[in-house]
C-alpha positions as CSV (number, residue, x, y, z in Angstrom):
1,M,-9.4,-54.6,9.5
2,K,-11.5,-52.6,12.7
3,N,-8.1,-51.7,14.2
4,R,-6.7,-50.0,11.9
5,I,-10.3,-48.3,10.5
6,L,-10.4,-47.3,14.7
7,F,-6.4,-46.0,14.2
8,I,-7.4,-44.4,10.4
9,G,-10.2,-42.5,12.6
10,S,-9.0,-41.1,15.5
11,I,-6.0,-40.3,14.0
12,I,-8.3,-38.2,11.6
13,F,-10.1,-37.1,14.5
14,A,-7.3,-35.6,16.4
15,S,-5.9,-33.5,13.5
16,H,-9.3,-31.8,13.4
17,V,-9.5,-31.0,17.0
18,V,-5.3,-29.9,17.5
19,F,-6.2,-28.1,13.5
20,G,-10.0,-27.4,13.2
21,E,-9.1,-23.7,15.5
22,T,-5.9,-23.1,14.0
23,L,-7.9,-22.8,9.5
24,V,-10.8,-21.5,11.3
25,A,-9.2,-18.3,12.6
26,L,-6.6,-17.4,9.2
27,P,-7.9,-14.9,8.7
28,Q,-10.5,-14.5,5.0
29,P,-10.2,-12.2,2.6
30,A,-13.0,-9.5,1.9
31,Q,-13.3,-8.8,-1.1
32,I,-10.3,-8.2,-4.3
33,V,-10.3,-5.1,-5.3
34,S,-11.1,-5.7,-9.0
35,Q,-14.6,-6.2,-8.4
36,I,-15.4,-3.2,-5.8
37,P,-17.7,-1.2,-8.5
38,I,-16.7,1.9,-9.2
39,P,-19.3,4.7,-8.3
40,F,-21.2,6.5,-10.8
41,E,-19.2,9.6,-10.3
42,Q,-15.8,8.4,-10.7
43,E,-16.4,7.0,-13.8
44,I,-17.9,9.2,-15.2
45,A,-15.0,11.5,-14.4
46,A,-12.1,9.9,-15.3
47,E,-13.7,9.5,-18.6
48,L,-13.6,13.9,-19.0
49,V,-9.5,13.7,-16.8
50,S,-8.9,10.8,-20.2
51,R,-9.9,13.9,-21.9
52,G,-8.2,16.7,-20.6
53,L,-9.7,18.2,-17.7
54,E,-8.1,18.6,-13.9
55,N,-9.4,16.3,-11.1
56,Q,-11.4,19.0,-9.6
57,A,-12.9,20.1,-12.5
58,A,-14.5,16.9,-14.3
59,K,-15.3,15.9,-10.8
60,E,-17.6,19.3,-10.4
61,L,-19.2,18.1,-13.9
62,A,-19.4,15.1,-13.0
63,Q,-21.4,15.5,-10.2
64,N,-23.5,17.4,-12.2
65,S,-24.3,14.9,-14.9
66,V,-26.9,13.1,-14.0
67,E,-29.9,14.6,-11.7
68,D,-29.8,11.2,-9.1
69,V,-26.9,9.2,-9.4
70,Y,-28.1,6.3,-7.5
71,T,-30.6,6.2,-10.6
72,A,-28.1,6.7,-12.7
73,T,-26.2,3.7,-11.9
74,L,-29.2,1.2,-12.1
75,L,-30.4,2.7,-15.6
76,T,-27.2,2.3,-16.9
77,H,-27.0,-1.9,-15.7
78,M,-30.6,-1.4,-17.5
79,I,-29.6,0.5,-20.8
80,T,-26.6,-1.7,-21.3
81,T,-28.3,-4.9,-20.9
82,K,-31.4,-4.6,-22.4
83,L,-29.8,-2.9,-25.4
84,D,-26.3,-3.9,-25.9
85,I,-24.0,-1.2,-25.5
86,A,-20.6,-1.3,-23.6
87,R,-21.5,0.7,-19.9
88,T,-18.3,3.2,-20.8
89,K,-19.6,3.7,-24.2
90,V,-23.1,5.3,-22.2
91,H,-19.5,6.6,-19.3
92,A,-18.8,8.3,-22.0
93,Y,-21.6,9.8,-24.2
94,I,-22.5,10.3,-20.7
95,A,-19.3,12.4,-20.1
96,S,-18.9,14.8,-23.8
97,Q,-23.0,15.6,-22.5
98,S,-21.3,17.6,-19.1
99,L,-18.7,19.0,-20.8
100,F,-21.7,20.4,-22.5
101,Q,-22.9,21.4,-18.9
102,K,-26.2,19.2,-20.7
103,R,-27.8,16.8,-18.1
104,V,-28.1,13.8,-19.6
105,D,-32.3,12.1,-18.2
106,L,-32.3,8.5,-18.3
107,R,-35.7,8.5,-18.0
108,A,-36.6,10.3,-21.2
109,H,-37.3,9.0,-24.4
110,D,-35.8,12.0,-26.7
111,D,-32.3,10.7,-24.3
112,V,-32.1,7.3,-24.2
113,V,-32.5,8.4,-28.1
114,A,-30.0,10.8,-28.7
115,M,-27.7,8.8,-26.9
116,V,-28.4,5.2,-28.4
117,H,-27.9,7.4,-31.5
118,K,-25.0,8.7,-31.1
119,I,-23.2,5.3,-30.0
120,K,-24.4,2.9,-31.9
121,G,-24.4,5.1,-35.2
122,L,-26.1,6.5,-37.6
123,S,-28.5,3.1,-38.7
124,M,-31.0,2.6,-36.2
125,Q,-32.9,-0.3,-36.7
126,K,-36.8,-1.0,-35.1
127,E,-35.2,-3.7,-32.6
128,D,-33.3,-1.0,-31.2
129,L,-36.3,1.4,-31.0
130,K,-38.6,-1.1,-29.7
131,A,-36.0,-1.9,-26.9
132,I,-35.9,1.9,-26.2
133,E,-39.9,1.6,-25.5
134,E,-39.7,-1.5,-23.9
135,Y,-36.8,0.2,-21.1
136,I,-39.0,3.3,-21.3
137,A,-42.0,1.3,-20.2
138,I,-40.3,0.1,-16.9
139,V,-39.1,2.6,-15.9
């Protein structure tokens, strides 16, 4: 019995020594392309292109749609989680405002209320207004 355990153990040890280096040396995938987040400006530009604008004009409007792109990305994420709104709907609203060359300030109470009103429809609930107040208090 001891001889079998010793024999099997030595085979396992030898296989780890021989094949261990080749298994470690295998290339590792960096990240799946579908998991890489699309930059905020590109999402707005893609929304504008889907509405019929040319790429160059869409990129220019997307760059002017918000004041700070990095802050807008964070605030968009906060709005979608806090107010239970789809991210694509927020981007569609910002894209529609950029068509009229209006900037959307996601820190301003009026802009956020107008956006939620436009996305959710005519009847905003008290819970929505309370969530907006909590969101504005955070930012």
